[in-house]
C-alpha positions in Angstrom: -1.6 -4.7 16.4 -1.2 -5.2 20.2 -0.2 -2.2 22.2 0.5 -1.6 25.9 -2.5 -0.3 27.8 -2.4 3.4 28.0 -0.2 3.9 25.0 -0.2 7.5 23.8 -0.1 8.5 20.1 1.4 11.9 19.3 0.9 13.8 16.1 2.8 16.8 14.7 0.6 19.6 13.4 2.4 21.2 10.4 2.5 19.1 7.3 1.0 16.2 9.1 -2.4 17.7 9.9 -2.1 21.3 8.6 -0.6 21.8 5.1 1.7 24.4 6.3 4.6 24.7 3.8 2.5 24.6 0.7 -0.1 27.1 2.1 2.6 29.4 3.4 4.5 29.4 0.1 1.2 30.3 -1.7 0.7 33.2 0.8 4.3 34.3 0.5 4.2 34.4 -3.3 0.9 36.3 -3.3 1.9 38.9 -0.7 5.6 39.4 -1.5 5.6 38.6 -5.2 8.1 35.7 -4.9 8.0 32.6 -7.0 9.0 30.0 -4.5 8.2 26.4 -5.2 7.8 23.5 -2.8 10.7 21.6 -4.4 13.0 24.4 -3.1 12.3 23.6 0.5 14.8 20.8 1.1 15.8 21.9 4.6 12.9 22.9 6.8 15.1 24.3 9.5 16.7 26.8 7.1 13.6 27.9 5.3 14.7 31.5 5.6 17.4 30.8 3.0 14.7 30.0 0.5 12.7 33.1 1.5 15.8 35.3 1.4 15.2 36.8 4.8 16.5 36.5 8.4 15.2 33.8 10.7 13.5 36.5 12.8 11.7 37.8 9.7 10.8 34.3 8.7 9.1 33.7 12.0 7.3 37.0 11.8 5.9 36.2 8.3 4.9 32.7 9.4 3.0 34.1 12.4 1.3 36.7 10.2 0.2 34.0 7.8 -1.3 31.9 10.6 -3.0 34.9 12.1 -4.5 36.2 8.8 -5.4 33.1 6.8 -4.3 30.0 8.8 -7.8 29.0 9.8 -8.9 28.8 6.1 -6.9 25.8 5.1 -8.5 22.4 5.7 -6.5 19.5 7.1 -4.4 17.2 4.9 -6.5 14.6 3.1 -7.4 11.7 5.4 -6.1 13.2 8.6 -9.4 13.7 10.4 -10.8 10.3 9.4 -7.6 8.5 10.3 -7.3 10.1 13.8 -10.9 9.0 14.4 -10.0 5.4 13.5 -6.8 5.5 15.5 -8.9 6.2 18.7 -9.6 2.5 18.7 -6.0 1.8 19.5 -5.1 5.1 21.1 -7.9 6.6 23.2 -5.1 8.9 24.5 -3.8 11.2 21.7 -1.6 14.2 21.9 -0.2 16.9 19.6 3.5 17.8 19.8 4.5 20.7 17.6 7.5 22.8 17.1 5.3 25.9 16.9 6.0 28.8 19.2 4.0 29.9 22.2 3.0 33.1 20.3 0.7 31.1 18.0 -0.6 28.7 20.7 -4.1 30.1 20.7 -4.4 30.2 16.9 -3.2 26.6 16.8 -5.8 25.5 19.3 -8.5 27.3 17.4 -7.5 25.4 14.3 -7.7 22.1 16.0 -11.0 23.0 17.6 -12.4 24.0 14.2 -11.4 20.9 12.2 -11.2 18.3 15.0 -14.1 19.3 17.3 -15.1 17.3 20.3 -11.7 15.8 20.6 -9.4 16.4 23.6 -5.7 16.4 22.9 -2.8 17.1 25.2 -0.9 19.7 23.2 2.7 20.6 23.7 4.3 23.6 22.0 8.0 23.1 21.8 8.7 26.7 20.9 11.4 26.0 18.4 13.5 28.5 16.4 13.0 31.2 19.0 14.0 31.9 22.6 16.0 29.8 25.1 13.1 27.8 26.6 12.5 25.4 23.7 12.1 21.7 24.5 12.9 18.8 22.2 10.1 16.6 20.8 11.7 13.6 22.5 11.4 15.3 25.8 7.8 16.1 25.1 7.2 12.5 24.2 8.8 11.3 27.4 6.7 13.7 29.5 3.5 12.4 27.9 4.4 8.7 27.8 4.2 8.6 24.0 4.8 5.2 22.4 4.4 6.4 18.7 4.7 9.8 17.1 3.7 10.9 13.5 6.1 13.6 12.2 7.2 14.9 8.9 10.8 15.8 9.9 13.6 13.2 9.7 15.6 15.2 12.2 12.7 15.1 14.8 12.2 11.5 13.9 15.7 10.6 14.8 15.5 12.6 18.0 12.4 10.7 19.1 13.7 7.4 18.0 16.8 7.9 20.2 14.4 8.1 23.1 12.8 4.8 22.3 9.7 6.2 20.6 8.4 4.5 17.4 8.2 7.1 14.6 6.0 7.3 11.5 7.8 9.6 9.2 4.9 11.2 7.4 4.6 12.5 3.9 6.8 12.6 0.8 8.3 16.0 1.1 11.6 17.5 -0.3 12.8 18.0 3.3 12.3 14.4 4.4 13.5 12.3 1.5 16.9 11.6 3.0 17.8 8.0 3.7 16.8 6.8 7.1 20.0 5.9 9.0 20.5 2.1 9.2 20.5 2.1 13.0 16.9 3.5 13.0 15.4 1.2 10.4 12.5 -0.5 12.1 12.1 2.3 14.6 11.4 5.0 11.9 8.9 3.9 9.3 8.0 6.0 6.2 4.2 6.6 5.9 3.7 8.9 2.8 -0.1 9.3 3.5 -2.7 8.9 6.2 -3.8 5.6 4.5 -0.2 4.3 5.0 -0.5 5.3 8.7 -3.6 3.3 9.1 -2.0 0.3 7.2 0.9 0.5 9.7 -1.5 0.1 12.5 -3.4 -2.6 10.6 -6.5 -0.4 10.5 -6.9 0.2 6.7 
């Protein structure tokens, strides 16, 4: 694959590198005695409805989870190896996450633990809380991103509108909707990291 010199690859963290939803559900069920299943999470942005709590309480529980046990979960299978291989095409790699500023340090510690000796520009978009959130498309434009790997179709469409090629990662209940026809060819499904490498002709 031929890319422009200086092209930047951006990667989301949750459910692309870190197995957030499945790990958080396991934590939630253990601590609060719930019996939530992954299949119930069909709308990532309204996760609080599945939990049966307010959005504020959802954020609180997510932050507690990350603080208490977040560093214990290894990355999704193939993530570390694939990012290494992708450095051939993308010496410049970035992380663009919807996570909040409050968990910025924890997130950096996770990346340092499992992706040591790698330098990423990391943007925290601070979604779901406060008035100073930025869109992922805006973050992409700031960093000069040509491609982004993300598990959310909503974010994928947002970035595609800005001219960014999107790899819609994973096969999750919240991203199985049909890709709108106008974004076919701009948004490409990649269920696994092996599919990501195949997209870039590196498998």
